[in-house]
N, C-alpha and C positions, 0 to 999 in steps of 0.2 A: 287315457285320451286327453289331449290338450284341449283347454277351453279357450274360446276366443275372448279377447279383452272386452270388458263391458263398454257399451256405447255411452256417450255423454248422457248423464242423468239416469242411466240404467243401474239397478242395484248390482253389486258384485255377485259373482257366482257363489253358491253355497260353500261353506268351509270344506265339506267332503270333496267337492269338485276341485277346489283350489289345492287341497292336499294331494289329490290324485295327479294333478298337473305337475306339481313339484316333484313327486316321486317319479313320474314319467320322464321329466327332464333329467333327473339324476340317473335313471336307468340308461337313457340315451347317451349321456356324457360318459358314464362309467363303462358301458359296453363298447363304446368307440375306443376309449383308452385301453380296455382289456384286449380288444381284438388287434389293435395296431401297436401298442406301446407297453403292454404289461411288463412290469419289472424295470421299466425305465423311469426316469424322473418326470418327464412331461410328454404330452402329446401335442404335436404341431398339426392341428386339424386341416389347415389349408394345404400343407405339404403332404399330409397323409403318412406321417412317420413319427416315431418317438425319438426323443433326445435325452441324454443324461447330462444335465447341466449342473448338478449338485454333487459331483464326485464320482459319478459313473455307475454306482451299483447300490444306491440307497433307496431307490423307488419312492421318492418323496411324495408323489401323488397317492400311492397306496397308503402311506402312513397318515397323510393329511385327510384321506377319505374314510378311513376305518370307522370312526365314530358315526359318521353320517350313514354309512351302510348299515351299521348296527341299529341306530335309532329308527331308520326307515324299515327295518325288518327285511332287508334284502339278503336273506340268509345264505343263499348259494354264492352270491358275489362276495359277501363277507367271509365265508369259509375259505374260498379260494385265496383271497387276500391274506387271511390269517395264516394259511399254509405257507404262502410265500415268505411272510415275515418269519415264521418259525424255522424255515429250512434254508432260506437263501439270503436273508438280510445280513449284511456284513459291513459294519461302519468303518472298518479299516481296509476295505478292499482296494482303495485307490490312494496313491500318494499325492494326488492333486489337493489343492486347498479348497475347503468348503466353507461357505458362509456360516459363521457362528450364529448370526441372527436368524437366518432362514432355517437352519438346522434346529435351533431351539424352538422357534414358534411352530414349525410345521411337523418336524419329525418327533422331537421330544414331546411337544404338546399333543400331537396325535396319539402317541403311545400312551401317555398318561391319561388322556381323555377316554380312550377305548378301554384301558384297564379299569378306570372308575365305573364305566358303564357295564362292562362284562364280568369283571372280577377274575378274568383269565390271567393267572400269574405269569404266563409267558410274556405278556405285554409289559408287565412290571419289570421283569428281568431285562428285557431289551431296553426299557427306559433307563434303568439303573446303569447298564453298560454304556449307553450313549451319554448319560449324565457325567459319568467318570471321564469320558473322552472330552466332553465340552469344558471340563474344569481347566484344561490347558489354556483356553481362551479367556478365562476369567481370573484376574489377579486382584487381590485386595488392594484398594487404594489406587487402582489404575482403571483407565477406560478399557472396556472389553476389546480384545483383538478382533479385527474384522473377519479373519479367515484362519482356519487351522487345517493341517493335514493330520487326520486321525491315525493313519498308518505310521507316520513318522513322529507323532506326538510333538509337532512343532507348529507354531503359529506365525503368521506374517506380522511383523512389527511395523505397521504403517498407520497412517491416520485413519480414524474411525468416523463413520457417518454419525453425527450427533443424534439424529432422529432414531437410527437403529440402536445406538447405545442406550438412549433413554427408554425406548420400548423394551429392549432386552432387560433392563433393570426391573421394569414392571412385570415382565414375564416371570 
């Protein structure tokens, strides 16, 4: 149950109530994604549809949310997402170019995080597979390429956003 915001000068709700509100928000967001766009990259809530903006079949929202589902103990939702990753995730499914930055921070980061939390070796295998594909966009002594086609093992050789390149180095 959502808790109303505290009035000026009123003490904040107890931590248990705050935690329950956050979990409730996650359930609402995840259930909307799962109902409308499961397996797609993103949910467009106003339009009421899903879109695949990061290559078409990598379900970046699933990978990005796995650790949160796990930490929050949303077991049924986590298990469904895990099953999708184990059986349907295919990084080479599309010849389109995918952002090296977004793929690293959201997909690779999500897989590594949930592996660390769960110890499930399937997530580590998927992270290693993706890491090998991402190497095409990272050349020693050069700026990272902005986008790669994992199916074609080719990257776009165009200018790189410096903020993304710097953040990517930190990742």
